N, C-alpha and C positions, 0 to 999 in steps of 0.2 A: 759469477755464472747467471744468476737470475737477472742481473742487469743486462747481460748479453742477450738473454732471451727476449727481455722487454725491447731492446733496440732492433732486433731481427724481426720480432712481432710487428712493431710500429712500422717498420720499413715495408713489410709485406703488405700491411693494410693499406699504406699510402700507394702502393704499387697497383693495387686492385680496389680503386676507391668506390667503384659502383658496388661491388661485391660488399664491401664494408658498410656502405650506406644503407643498402637493402637489408642487410642483417640487424644493423642498429636500429632502423625504424620499426622492422617487423618485431624484434624483441621489446623494444620501447613500448609499442601499442599493447602487446601482451601483457607486460609487467604493469602498465598503468591501469588496465583493466582490473588485473589481479589485486592491485593496490587500493583502487576505489572500492572494490566489493569487500575487501578486508576492512576498510575504514566504515563501510556501511554497516557490516555485520557486527564490528566491535561496538559501534555506537548503541545498535540495537540490543546486543547481549549484555550491556553495561547498565540497562534501565534499572534504577533503584537498588544498584548494588551499594551504594554509598551508605545506607542506613547500617548503623552497628548491629542492630538486632535483627538483620535481614532473615536470618535463618529461623527465628521464631514467629515471624510475622505471617498471619494466614488472612484471606478475606473469606466472608460467608457468601456462598452461592445458593441459588434456588435451582433445583432439579425440576424442570417441568415434566409431568407425566404426559400432558397432552401433545407435546412437541417432541419429547425424548431428548432435549438439549438442556444445557445449563444456562443461567443468566446471572449477571451481577446485581440484579434488583432484588429486593427482600421485602417482606412485610414489615409495617412500622413497628410492630411489638418485639421482634427479634433482638435488638440489642439490649433492651431491659430484660427480656426473658434470659438471655445468656449471663447477665450479671447477676440474677437472681437463682438461676438454677445450676450454674456452673461456677461456683465461687473460686475453683482452683485457677481460673484465668487470671492472669496479671493484669491485663488491661483489655478493656472493650470499648471501642470508639465508633459510634454511629456517624455516618457521614451522607450529607445530601449534596449532590452538584445540581445547581440551579443553571438555568440558561436564559439568554434575552433579558438580562437584568438592566434596569436603568437606575443611575446613581446620580443624586443631585447635590451640588455644593453650593452653600449659602454664603452671601457676603455678610458683612458686619451688622446690616440693617435686618438680616434675615430674609432677603430676597434672593431668588435663585440666580446664581452667578456663572455656574457651569453646568452642562449636563453630558454625561457620559453613558455609553451603551456597551456593556461587556456581554459578547455571545456566549462565552464559557469563561470559567476561572473563578466564580463566585461559589464557595462551599460553606456549609454550616457544620459544624462539629463541636467537639467538646476538648477540654485540655488534654484527655487522655490520647488523643490522636497525636498530639506532640511528644508523647511519652513512648509512643510506638515509632514514630518516624522522627528522622533528623532534618528538621528545617529550622535552622538556628535564628534567633531573634537579635535584631540590632537594638531594640528598645522596647520598653513595656515588659508585659508578663502573660505567659499562656494561661495563667489561672483566671486572668480577667474574663475568659470566655465562659466561666462559671456563672457570671452574671448576665442578665438579659441586656440586649442592646448594646453589646460591645463588638467591635470588629478590630481585625488584624489587616493590615495592608502590606503587601510587599513593597521593597524599597522603590521599585520602578513605578509601581502604581501610586504610591504616595507622593512621588515626584511629578507624575502626570496630573494628578489631582490637585496637589497645593503648591507645587513649585519646588519644594525640598521635603525631604522625609522628616527631617528635624521638625519642621513646622507643622507637620500633620498631627503630630501628638496631640490629644484632648480636642481636636476639631470634631464636627458632627457631619454626617452624611445622611442624605434621605435615600432610602433604598425602595425601590419599586421592583420586587422580585418577579422575574418571568416565569417561574415554576408555580409548584402547587401553593395555593392561596387557603391556608388553614385558619390561623388566628387572627391575622392581621393583613389588611391590603397593602399597607406601607409600613416601613419602620425607619424611625430616626435612631441612627447609631453612632456611637461615640468610638473615635479611633484609639484603642488602648494598647496598640502595639505595632511595631515595624519588623517584618520578616525580612532576612537577608535574600539576595537573589536567589531565585529558585534554579537549580540546575536544569539544562535542557533534558537530560537523560532520566526523567521521571515521569510516570503516568499521573501525577498530581501537579497540573499546571496551575498553581495556586496564585491568585491574584488578589482575591478579597475573601477573607475567612471570618464568618459571622457566628455570633453565638447561637448554638443550637437550642439551648434552653429556652431562650426568648421567642423564637420563631415557632418552634415545634412543641413546646410543653403543653400546651393545652390541648392539642390534637392527640398527641402521644399518650397523654394521661387518660384520655377517654377512649383511646382506640384498641380493640380487642380482635382486630381483623387479622387472623393469621393466614387467610386463604388469599388474599389479593396482594399482589407485589407492587411497589411504587417505583415508577420509572427513576432511575439515577439515584435511588436510595440504597445505601450499602453499610456494610460493617465490616470492620477489621478488628482482629483480636491479637493478643500476645500470648502464645501457648507456650506454657513451661516445658522445658526439656525433658522432663520426666514423664511426660504424657505423650503416647504415640498417636499419630495422626489417624491411623486406622480405627484405634480404639474410641478416640474422641468423635470421629465421624460417625460411628456406630450409635453412640450415646446422643449425638445431635439428630441424626435421623429419627431415633425413637421418640425423642423429646418433641421435635417439631411435628411429627405425626400426630402425636397425642393432643397438641395443641390446636390442630386444624379440625375442620368438619371431617366425619367419617369418609365421605365420598371423594375428599380432596387427596389426590395421590402425591402431590408435590412434597418436596421435602428440602431441608437445608443440609449442605455439607461445606467443609471448608477446602480451601485451595491455597498452597504455599505462595507467597509473594513472588518467588522466582518463576512461577507459571504464569503470572497475569499478563505479562507483556506479549506472551506467545498464544494466549487464548483468543483467537479470532471469532470463536463461537460466542463468547460472554462478552467479550469486549472490555474496554476499561474507560476511565475518565478522560484520557487523552485522545480517544478515537484513533490511536496509532497502534497497530499490532502487526506482528510479523509471526507467520507459522514456523514451527520447527521444519516443516517440509519445505517452505521457501527458503529458509536459511540453508538447508542442505542443497536446493538447486543451485543457489547463488554460489556456494562453494565449489559445486560441480562445474559451473560455468566458467569460474575463475580458473580451475584447474585445466579444463579443456581449452580455453583460450591461450593459457600460458603453453600448454602442450603444443598447440598449433604453432605458436611463434618458435618453439624450440624445433618442431619438425621442419618449419622452414630453413631454420639454420642448419640442420643435419642435411637436408636436401641440397641446398645451395654448396655447403662444404664438400660434399662427397662428389657433387656434379662438376666441382672445381678440381677435382682430385687429379686429372690429366694435366692441368696446367701446372700443377706442383710437382709432377713426376720427376722432371730432370733435377728439380732443386733437392728432392729426396734422394734421388741416386747420387749426386754429387756428395751430399753430406754423410752417405752411408760409405762410399769411398774412401772418404777423408777421416772415417773411423766413428761417425755418430752411431750410438745404439738406438735401438728401437725405444727405450725408455726416454732418451733424451729428445728424441724427435717428438715422442708423445707430449712430453712436458712443453716443448716448443710450441705445438700446436694448441695445448690447453691454455698456455700464456696468451696466444692470439685471441682465443675464445673469451678470456677473462677480460682483455682489453675491450672486445666489443661488447662485453656485457656491462663492464663499467660505464661505457658510454651510452648504452641502452638504459641503464638504470637512472643516469643523470637526466637524459630526455623524457624518461617516464615520470621522474618527479616533477619536471616541468609541466608535461601533459596534465598530470594529476592536479596540479594547483591551479591550472587554467580550467580544467573540467568540473572541479567541485562546485563553483558556484552555480553552473547549469544543473548538476545533480541535486543540488539543494533546493532549487526551484522546482524541479521536476517532482521530487520526492517529499518536499515541504520538510526538510530536515535541517540541521544546523551542523554539518559536517565541516572539519577543519583538517589542514595538513600542518602539523607542528610537531616536529621531532623533540623539541625541549621539553614540552609538556605531555607528550605522548611517546616515550621511549619504545613502546611496543611497535611503533611504525619503523623504527631504526633496526630493531631486532627482525622485523618482517623483511625489510630491504636486504639485510645481511644473509638472511636464509634463502632469499630468492636468488641473490647473487650466486651463493655457493650451489644451489640447486641447478640452476640455469648453466653455470660454467660445467658443471659435472655432467648433467644429463645431455646438453647440447654439445659439448665439446668431446665427450669420451668417445663416442663412435667414430666421428671423423678422425680423430687423432689415430685410433687403431687403424683405420682403412689406409690413411695417408703414410703411416711409419712402416707398413709392411710391404710397400712395393719392392719388386726385384730390381736392384740397382742397374744390372746388366741390361735389362729390357727397357728401364726407364731412359738409360743413356742413349739406347738405340732407337728411341722413339717408337718402340713396339706395343707401347701401351695405347689402347683407345678406350674411348668411354664405355663400350661394351665389355672391355677386358677388366674394368675396375669392378670388383664385387660389390654387390649392394644395389644393383639396378631394381632387383625384385622388392627389396626393402623400401626403396625410394618411391616406386610404385604404390607400395602398401601405405607409405605415408600420406601420399597424395589423396589416396582413397579415404583414409582417416580424416584428414582435413576436410574433405568435401561431405563426409557422412555427417560431421558435427554441423557445417555450414548449412546444408540442405535441411537438416532436422530442425535447426533454428529458424530458417526461413519457413518452412511448414508450420511450425508451432506458432510464429508470428502471424501467419495468415489465419490460422484457426482461431487465436484470440482476438484478433480484429474483427473477424466475422462474427464472434460471439458477442463482442461489444456493440456492433452495429445491429445486432439481433435484438439486443436489450433496448436500444433506442428506437429501433423501428417497430418493434412488437406492439400490437394494439393493446392498450391498458384497460379498455372498457369504459374509459372517461376521456374528457377533452383536456389536453395539457399545453395545447399551443396558445400563446399569446395570454397566458393567465399570469399575472403577477400577485404575488402574497406578501402583505405589509404586515409585519407583526405588530402588536401593541399590547399594553397592559391595562386591564379594565380596573376601575374603582367606580365608586357610586357616581362621581361626577362623569366620568368618561361613559359609564353606561348610559346616562340620561341624554349624552349626545350622540349616541351610536345612530339613532333614526335620522337625525340631522345630517350627520355624516354620509350615510348612505345616500340620502337625498341630493346632496351636494355632488358627490361622486357620480352618480347617474347623470347629473345634467352636464357633465363634460362631454363635449363631442368627441367620440372616440372609446368611451366606456360603454360596454354593451350589457354587463350584469355586475352584480356585487353581493357576495355572501360573506357573512361572519361566522367563524367556526373555531373548533380547537385545534383541529388537524385538517390537513389537505387529505384528498382521497387515498393518497399513497404516502406512507411513512416508513421509516427504517430504523425502528427500535424506539420510537417516541410516542407509540401508543399504550394505552392503558388496557390491560386484561382483567376481566372480572368473571368469576363464576356466576351462574344465574339459576334462577328458578323458573320453570316454565309451566304455565296454566294452573297455578295452585298446588304444585306439586310438593310433597313433603321433603323430599331430598333435592340437593341442587344437581345440576348436570354434571357428568363426569368430563365436560369440557368446558374451557373458557372462551370468552367472546371479547372482541375489541369494541370498546365504547368510544364513539366520536360525538362531540356536541356540534350541532350546526343549526343554522336557520333554515326557514322554508324555501330560501333561494339557492340552497346548496346543489339541489339537483339540477336545476336549469342552468347555473353558473358552470358546472363541471360536466353537463350534459350526462348525467347517470340515467340509466334506463330502468323504468318502473314497469314490472311485468305484472303486478297485481296490486289491487287496493288503490290507495291515492297517497298524495305528497302529505307532509306535515303540515298542520295549521300553524300559522304565526303565533308564537307564544314566547314569552320571556322566561317560562318555567318548563320543567320537564312534564310533559303531558302524554306524548305519544311516541311510539317506536317505529322506525323502519329496520327491516332485517335484510340480510342478503340470502342468496340461494344457499351458500355454504352452511349458514346457521341452520336453515330450514332442514338441509339434508342431514346435519348432525343430529338433528332432533327425530330423524327417521321420517320426516314428512315428504311427499313426493308432490302432491298438489298444493300450489302457492295459496290456493283459496282456502285451505285448511287452516293455516296459521293466523289468517286475518280475524281480529276482534278477540284473539287469545292474549292473555296477560303473561307479561315476563317481568320479574323482579331482579334487581340486582343490587349490590352494596348492602348485603344483610337486610334485604326488603326496604332499605330506605327509599329506593326508587322503584315503583311499580307503575307500568304503564301498558296500554293496549297496543297490540301490532296493528298498524293501520296501511301498511304497504310492504311489498317484497321487491327488493332491487335486483337486477341481473348482476351476477358476480363481475366484480371488476378487481385488477391487481392492485390489493391495499397495502402490499409490501414490496420488497425488492424481489427480484426474479430468483434470489436464492431460497425464497421461501414458498410454499404453496399457499393457496387461498386460505383465509381464516374467517370463521364466523364473525359477524359484525352486526353491531347495534348503532343506529343514528338517532339522536333525539336533540330537542332543543333544550337550551339553558344558558341565558345571556351571561351570567356569571363565569362561565367556563370558556367563553370565546377569547382568543388571544391573537387573532390575525383576520385579516381581511383578504378574500380571494376576489380579484378584480379581473374580469374578463374584457380584453381590449380588441378593438379593431385593429387590423394589420397595417393600416396606414398612419403615418405621422405619429408613432409610438412615441417618439422621443418629446414631443410637445405635448402629447397626451399625459406622460409620466411627470413632466413638469408641473401640469395642472393638478394631478394627483398628490403631488408633494406639497404644493401651495395649501390645497385644503386641508391634509393632514396637519400640516403645521399651523394652520388658522384654528382647526377645531380643537387640536391638542397641543397648545403652545409649549407645555413642558414636557416635550416628546422628542425623542431622537428618531428620526425618520429613517427607515431602512427598507429594503424590498429586495425580493429574489424571485426570478421567474421560475414557474414550477418545472419546466423542462430542464433548466439548470440544476434545480434541487434533486431532480430524479437522476441526472447524469452523475451528481456527487455521491450517490449511492455506491457507484461502482468506480470511485476514485482510484482505490487500490488496484482493481483489475486494469484501469487505464494507465496507471503508472506502471504496472507489470509490462503491459503491452509495448509502452514507449521504451522500456529496459531491453525488452526481448528485440525490438527493432534495432537498437544501438548494437547489442551483442551479435546479432545476426549479420549486420553490416560489417562489424569489425572481423568476424570469423570469415566472411566472404573477402574482405581486403587482405587479411593475412594469407588466406588460401591462394588468393590470385597474386599476392607478392611472390610466394615460393613457385607458383606456376610459371610466371613472368621469368623468373631466375632461370628454371629448368629449360624453358623454351629458348632463351638466350644462349644457353650453353649449348644445347641441342643444335641451334642454328651454327654456332662456330664449328662444333665437331663434325657436322654433316655438310660442310660447305662444298668439299669436292664432289660428295655424292650428288648434291643439288645441281653443280655444274655439269656433271656427266649426264644426269637425267635431262637437263634443258638442252644439251647438245643432241641427244637421241630423241627430242622432240616433245618432252613433257611441258605442258602448259602451265601457266601461273596457278590456275584452279588446282591442277594435279599436286603441285608442290605444297600448296596451302592444305589440301587434304592430307597429304603425307604427314605433314606436321601435327594436324588436329586429329587424326582419327584414334591415336593412342590415348590422348587425354579425354577425348570424348567417351571411349570405352571405359576408362577408369571412372569418370564421373557418373556413367551409367551404373556401373557397379556400387558406387558410392550411394546412389539413389535407391538401389535394391535393398541396401543395408538400412539406409536412414529411414526409409518409409514405415516399416513395422515399428522402429523405435518412436518416431514421432507420433504414429498413431496410438501406441499403448500409452505413452506419456500425456498426450491431449486427452484421451478418452478418460483417463484417470482424473485429470483436471476438471473436466466438464461434470463429472458426477457430483460436485459441490453445489450445482444448480438444478433446481427442479425444472426450470424452463431452459433448454439448452438446443443447440443447433445439432443436425446431423452431420457427422465429417464426411464431406462429399470427397469423391475420388479426384475431382478437378482441382482441389487444394493441393494435393500431392503432385499432380500433373504440372500445376503452375509453379511449385516449388523446384521440381526437377528442371523445368524449362528456364526459370529464372537463372539457375547455377549453371546450365549449359551455355546459355547466352553469356552470361558474365565471363566464363571461362574462354569462350570463343573470342571475345573482345580482348581478353588478357593476352592471348597467344597470337592474335591475328597480326599484330603489328611486327613481330619476329618472323612469322610465317611469310607475310607479304614482302617483308624487306629481303628474306632469304630467296623468294620466288622471283624478284625482279632484278636481282644482283646479275652483273655481267658475268657469264659463264667462263669466259676467256681469262679473265683476271683471277678467278677463284682457281682455275685448273693449272696456271703457270706460275702461281705462288707456291712456294714450298715452305 
C-alpha cells in the first residue's frame, strides 16, 4: 500500500513540476536558515562545556558602584586574599591576559632568528588553573609553572615557532610583554610543556601560558590596593558542592568591602562558568559573547522563517486544490476513504520535504564558509561528529511534513465527488480562502518587521560612525610598540624621523588613543588634599605634550602639558570637573589630584572639552591625562590624505630601522573605532540576510498564488477585455487584493518593529530617534517587491488573447 502511495505521489509531483519545484525551493531555503541558526546557537551554547568540573567553576567579578555594572577585571590582591580568607575553596587560579606581545626565538649562537607578534593568547597563570580547567598536555608538566620563567605552548604555536612541537621542549623564548610592566621589562622563558590543541568552543584561546609567579610575584607581594582593578586580570575558583553560591557571595562581598577603603563601594562576587559566554556586559577573554536575548531572537527568527516556508506550501497546495478536484472525485467514487486520501497527500508532502531537506543540506554546506567569515566563527556541518544535526533534520522533517501537509490534506480529501466530477468547484468554492489571505498577511508582517528592523540597525550603525567624537579620527594611524630602556632612549629620534616624512603631519606617543573600549585604567582619586577619596573613579591616560594637537582635542581652560618624561601635570576633562561639583573650569586649575594611593600627585594645568572616550554604549567618563614615557605603548601618527600608501611605507621603514627587533603593525583609528561595534555590524548583516530570505519566501508564495489566480480567472479576464477593460484595469484587478493584504500586514508589523527596536536601542547611551520614514520605507519596499512579484502574471493575463480564453473549455 505504502509503495503505491509513493508511486502515485511521485507521478503527481512530476505532473506538476513547477508546483513541486517552488515548494522544494521554498522549504529548502527555510530549512537551511533554520539549520544554520541551529548550528550557530549549538556552537555558542557549547562553550566550555567540555570541562569535567564545569558546574563547580566560578569566576570572580567586580561590581562597580560608579557605573552599576559588573566587570571581569579585579584588584591584584584578590586571588591571594581568597586563598587566605576562604580555605574551603578547592582551587584558586589568578589569570592575566596580556595583549600585543612580542616573542623572539634565538638561533644556536644566541642571535634573534624569528620574531612573532601575538595580539592575544598569552596568559599568565598558576598550575591551579589546569586543576580547574581541562586543557590536556602532550608533554611536560603543569607544575613547571610554579617555577619562574617557564612557559607552556600549544601544539600549533610550538610548531609555528620551532617547526615541530617535539623540538620546542627545553627551548627558550624572549618575551616582550605588551601588557603591564611590573617587575621586568622582558623575560627569557623556557618551554616546559606542550598543550594539546585548544578547542574552538572555549573563551580561553590559549597560545602561550607563562608562569604567573615569575612575572607578577614582586608586584603582587607588595600590592595591597584593593580599590583599583587591573584590565584583563581575573580569577577563577573551584567551589565545593556543599557551599551555596548565595552564601559565598555574601561572605565575599563582606570580605572585599572590608579590605577596600571606606569610600569605595565596589565589591567582588562570583559568577558560574555557564554564564560567562553570555555576559555581554562583563565580557570574557575571547571577546566573543552572545546574550541570552540574542539567542532567543535567533531561535524566533529560525522558527518564523520555517513557518513562512510552511505557509508557502499550504498556500500553494490549497490554491491548487481545484486542479486536484476531479482526481479526488474519481478516487472517492472508486472507494477511497478520507483517511486514504489524506495519507496520499501527506506522502506527497513527505517527498517534497525530503527533497527540500536534501537541498537545504547542500545550501547549508555552501553557506557556512560565508557565515564563518561574517561572524568569525568555526562552524561546520558534520553529521558523523555532531549527531545533534541528524536529530535536528529528522525533527524538522517530521514537523514540516505534519504541519505543512496536514491542512492541505484535510482540504483536498473532503471535496464532494459529485460536484468535483461535474466541474462545479471553483477557487472560491474551496474553503480556506480567508486562511490563505491570513497566511499571506502573516508572511508579510514578518518580512516587513525584519525590513524595518534592518533599516533601524543600519541607521544606528551609521550614527555611530558619523557622530562627532570630539577629536580627530581621520587619517590617524596607531602603531603599537613595547618600551624598554633602549627604545625609550630612541623615542625622540623616532619622532624626529617620522616628522621628516613628507605626508606625516603630527606624531604623539601615548598609552591609549582618545577612545578605547574596555582597555582603559580606572582609578580612585583624591582632590585638593582631601582626606577621603572621591566616590567615583576616573580613567587615566598617559600621553606626551603632542597628544592634544595630534588628535585635535579642545582645551577650554588652562594650558597644555609641558614636555616631560615623568608624571608632573594633569589635564582633566569636563566630566571629571562636573563629578567634583565644579562649574567654572578656572576653579580646578592649579588644584592637586593624587591617584594610585598618593603615589602620583600632580597639579591640574588644563581642562579639556568632553570627547567620547569610550564606545557609544557608555556615557562620558571622568578623565585624567598626564605624561610618563614608561607607560607609552603606541604612536599616533596624523597623515596627510594624499599618497597615504607611500607615506605608510616610509613609516614602516623608519620603525624597522629604529626598532630592528620589532614586529611592525598598525591600525587606523577609524577602523579601530568601527571594531567596537563589530557585533552590531554582524547583527545588521544577519538581519539583512534574514529580511531578504523572508521577502524571497513571501514573494515565492505570492507568485504561486498569482499564477493560480491567473489560471482560474482566465475566462473572467477574457470577458472583461471583450467588454472594454484595458491592460491597466486587468493589472489593477490582480494587484488590489494583494496590496490590501500587504497594507494590513504593514499596520500589524509597524508596532511590533517599533517596540522591538526601541528595546534594542536602550542598550546605547547615544542612539537615534526612530523616525516615521523608516517605517514608511519598509512598507514601500514590501509593496514594490510584491508588485514586481505579481506583475508578471498580471501582465501575462492582461495581454492574453480573449478569444482564445473564451473558446477554450
